N, C-alpha and C positions, 0 to 999 in steps of 0.2 A: 504493500500500500504506500503510495507516494505521500509526501508531506502535504500536498494540496488536498488529497482525498481525506487524509487524517484530520485536517483542519475542518473540512466540510462536515465530517461525521461528528466531530466535537461540537461544532457550532450549532448544528441542528438538534443535537441531543440536549445541549444547554438551553436552546431556544424553546424546545418543547417543554422542558422542565419549568422554565420561567412562565410559559403560557399556562401551565397547570397551576402555578402559584397565583397568577393573576386571577384565574377562575376561582380559586379558593378564597381570595380576598374579596371578590365581587359577588360570590354566589348568593349571599344573603340579601343583596340588593337587586338581584336579577328581575324579580317580578315587578317592583315599582319602576325600574329602569325600562323594562319592556313596555309597560303601560305609558310611560312618558314618551317613548319613541312613537308608539301608535298614535297618541294624541297630537304630537307635533306634526307627524305626517298628515294627519287628518285636517289640521287647521293651518298647514303651511301655505296654501293658496291665499288665505286671508292675510297671513303675515306678510307675504310678498306685496300684496296690494297696499297695505298700510305702510310698508317700508317705502314704497314709491310715493305715496301721498305726503309722507313726512320727510322726504328727501334724505333717506338713508340713516335716520337716527335709530340705529340698530338697538342700542341699549334700552332706550325708552320704549320702542315697539315691542321688544322682547319682554320687558316687564309688564307692559299693557296686556299682551297676549297671555302671559302666565296668569295674571289676575283673572282675565276673562275665562280661560279654560278651567281654572280652579273653581270659580263660581259656578260654571256650567256643570261641573262634575259633582262638587260638594253639595250644593243645594238640593238637586234631585235625589242624591243618595240618602241624605239625612231625612228628607221628607218622605221618601219611599219607605225607609226603615221604620219610622215612627208610625206612619199610617198602617203599614202592613202588620206591625206588631199589635197595635190597638185593635184593629179590625179582626185579626185572627183570634185574639183572646176573647173579644166580644162574641164571635161565632161559637167558640167553645162554651162560653158561659150560657149562651142562649140554648144550646143543645142540652147542657146539663140541667137547666131549669125545666125544659120541656120534658125531660126524662123523669125528674124527681116529682114534678107536679102531675104526671099522668097524661100530659098533653100529647106526648108521643104515642102512647098506647091508644088514645082516642083517635089520633090520626090514622094509625094502622087499622083500627076497627072500621073507620070509614073507607079506608083504601080497599078493603075486601070487597066492596060493592063495585069497584071499577073493573075494567076488563083484565088488567094485570092481576088484580086481586082474585078474580074468579079462576084465572089460571093457577094462581098460587094455591087456592083451595082444592083445585083438582089434583095437583101434584103434591099437596101438602102432606098427606099421610106418608108418602115416600121420603119427603124431605125431613119430616118430623123425626125420623129415626136418627138423624144426625144431631138433633137437639140444638137447633139454631136459635139463638136469642137475638131477635132483630133489634129491640131497643138497646141491648147491650152492645151489639155490633155498631149501631149508629153512633152511640156515645163514644165507643173506643175509636171508631174511624175519625170522628170529628176531633177527638182529643189528640190522636196521633198527627193528623194533618195540621191542626192549629199549633201544636207544640213544635212540629218540624219547621213550619214557616216562621213562627216566633223565635225559635232557636237560631235559625239562620240569620234573622234580622238582628237579634240581640247578641249574636256572637261577636259583633263589632264592639258592643259595650263591654262584654266579658274580656275581650282582648283589646281594650281601648289603647293601651300603650303601643302594641304592635301595629294596630291600624293607623294611629297618628304618626308613628315613626315612618311607616311605608308611605303614608300620604305626604309627609314633609319631604321625604327623599324624592318622591315623584314631582312635587311642586318645585323643589330646588333644582331638579334636573331639567324641568321644562324651560326655565329661564336660559340656562346655558346651552340647551339643545336648540332653542330658537336663535340665540345669539351666535353660537359657534357651530351649529349643525352643518352648515354648508361647507365650512373648512374641514370638519371631521369626515364628511362624506367624500370630499375630494382626496383627502389623505388616504382613506380606506380604498377608494377607487384606484389610486396609483399603485397600491400594494398588490392588486390582483394581476397575476401574469397572464392577461388575455388581451385580445385586440380591443381597441377602444369601442368599436361598434357593438361588440359582444358585452362589454361592461355596461354600456348604455342600455342594452336590451334587458339585461338581468335586473338592473336597478329600477328601470322604468316599470318592469313587470311587478317587482316587489312593491313599489310605491302605489301603483294602480290597484293592486290586490288589497293592500292594507286599507286604503281610503275607501274602496268600494265595499269591503266587508263591514267596516264600521258604519258607513252611511246607510247601507242596506239594512243591517240588523237593527240599528237605532230607529230608522224610519218605519220599519215593519212593526217593531215593538210599540212605538207611540201610536201608530194607526190602529193596530189590533186592540191595544188596551183601551183606547178611546171608544172604538166601535163596540166592544164587549160591555164596557161600563155603561154606555148610553142605552144599549139594548136592555140590559138588566134593570136599569132605572125605569125605562118606559114600561117594561113588563111587570114591574112591582116586585122584583126579586130582591130580598134584603141583602145588605152588605154589598151593594153594587160597586162602591169605591174599592173595597177589598178585592173583589173579583176583577176589577179593571186593572189594578196593579199586578194581581196574580197572572192575568192573561198576558200583560206586557212582559213579565218575567218568563212565563212559559213559552213565549214566542221565540226565545233564544234556543229552545230545545229543537234539535233536528227532527226528532220523532214526536209526533203529536202536536207540538206547538200550542197555540191558544186553545185548540180543541180539548186539551186536557182540563180546561176550566169550563168552557161553555157546554160541552157535551154531557157531563154529569148533571148539569142544571136542566137539561132537556128531560132526563129521567126524573129529576125532582119534580118538575111541573107535571109530568105524566102521573107520578104517584099522587099528586094533589088532585088529579082529575081534570086539570086545565089543559086538555088536549089541543085546544086552539093555540094557546100560548106556546105549548111544547112544539107544535108543528111550525109556528112562526119562528121560534128560536132555532130550530133545526135547519130550516131553509135559510134563515139569515146567516147562521154560522157557517153553513156549507158554501153558500154562494158569495156572501159579502166578506165575512171575516177571513175564511180560508182563501177566498179569491184575492184578497189583498196580499196575502203571503205568496200566492202563486204568481202574482204580477210583479210586486216590488222586488223581491229577492232575485228572480231571474233577470229582471230588467236592469237593476243597479249592480248586482254582484256578478251574475253570469255574463252579462253583456260586456262588462269592463275587464273582468279577469280572463275571459275567453276559455273558461274551464267547462267541460261537460257537466251537466246537472248532476249526474250520478257521482262524478268525482268530487264535486262540491259538497254533496250530501255526506258522503263517507269521510271527506276531509274534516268537516265540522264535527261529525260524530266521533271519529277517531281522535281529533284534537281535544274534544271534551273529555274523553277517557284518559288521554295521555297527560294533558296539562291543566285539567280543570276548566273553569270558565274562560280563562285566557286562551285555551285551545280552540275555542270557537273562531277566534281571529287568526291564531297561528296556523291551524290546520290548512286552510286555503292558501296561506302565504307559502307554506312549505311546498304544497302541490304546484302552485304557480311558478315557484323558483325552479322546481324540478322540470316542469314543462319548458321553461326558458333554456335550461341546459340541454334538454332533448332536442329542441330546435337548433341550438348551436351545433350539437353533434351531427344532426342531419345535414346542416349546411356545410360543415367543415370536413367531416370524416366519412359520412355515409357513402358519398359518391366515390371516394377512394377505395372503399371496400368493394364496391361493385366493379370497379375497374380491375382490381386484383382478381 
C-alpha cells in the first residue's frame, strides 16, 4: 500500500468516526431541527418576497418570519390541546352519567324497536351466550377513547420541560435557518460529487416534496375538520367542536382519515332511530368530506411530487410507522429523493448498460 493510499484510508476512517461523533452530539436535537427545516422550506417563498420588499434586510426579515411561524404553530397547538382535552373529558363524563342514571339502559330499550334492534333480538339468544354487557362496553369504549385522546393532549403538560426545550430549539433554529439557510444549502451542494444539473434536480425534488406534503396535509386537515364540525353542529350531534378537531387530526392518518370520526357517528344516529340524519351524514361524509381528501391531496401533493398515488400512500404509512408523526412528511420526501436518483441513473448509466 502506497503512502497516498494509506493517507486516504486514514483520512476517511477518521472522517467517518468524526461524523458519528457529530451525530451523537446532535441526535437529541434531530426532531426539532427537522421540524425547523420543514417549516423554513414551507415559508421560504414568503421570506424571499419580504426580503425583496425590505431591500435585503436579512436579519430583520429572519426575525419577523421566526415570530410569524412560531405564532402560527404555537397558537393552534395550544388551542387544539386545550379544546381536545376538555371536550374528551366532557364526553366521558356524559357517558358515565348516562350509565349511572339508567339513561343508557333506557336508550337501549328503545333501540330494540328499531330495525337494528329487531335484528339484535333475532340473533340475541346466540349472542347472549357470550355474555355481552352493552352498557359496560359503551362506558369502557368511551373511557378508553377519551383517556387516549386526553392523554395524548396532556402528554405535553406531563413532559412540559421536554416540549418547551424542543420548541425553543426549533424556534432558535428557525431564525438562523432563515438567515443563513441559503449559505448552508450552497455549502452542502458543493460537497456533493455530482454534476450541477443533477444536484439541482435532487434539491428541487426535495424542496417541492416537503412544501407540497405540508401544504396538502394542512389544507386537507383544516377543510375536513371544518366540514365535519359544521355537519355535526347542523345535525345536532353533541360535542361537535371535539369531533371537528378529532377529524382534523384523523385526516393525517393514511388509512381511514376523517372517516374514523364521522362514520361511527352514522351508526350512532342509526341507533337513535334518526335514519334520515344517518343517511345524510353518510352521503355527506362519503361525497363531500372524503371527496375533499381525494381532491386536495392528489392535486397538491401528487401533482407536485410526481409520485404515484400508491407510492405516496405507502410512503406516508411506512413513514408513520418508522418515524412517528414526523414520518408522514419524511416518508414522501425519502421516496421522492429516491425517484430523483433513479432518474439520474436512467439518464446517466442506463443507456451505457444497454450499449454493453
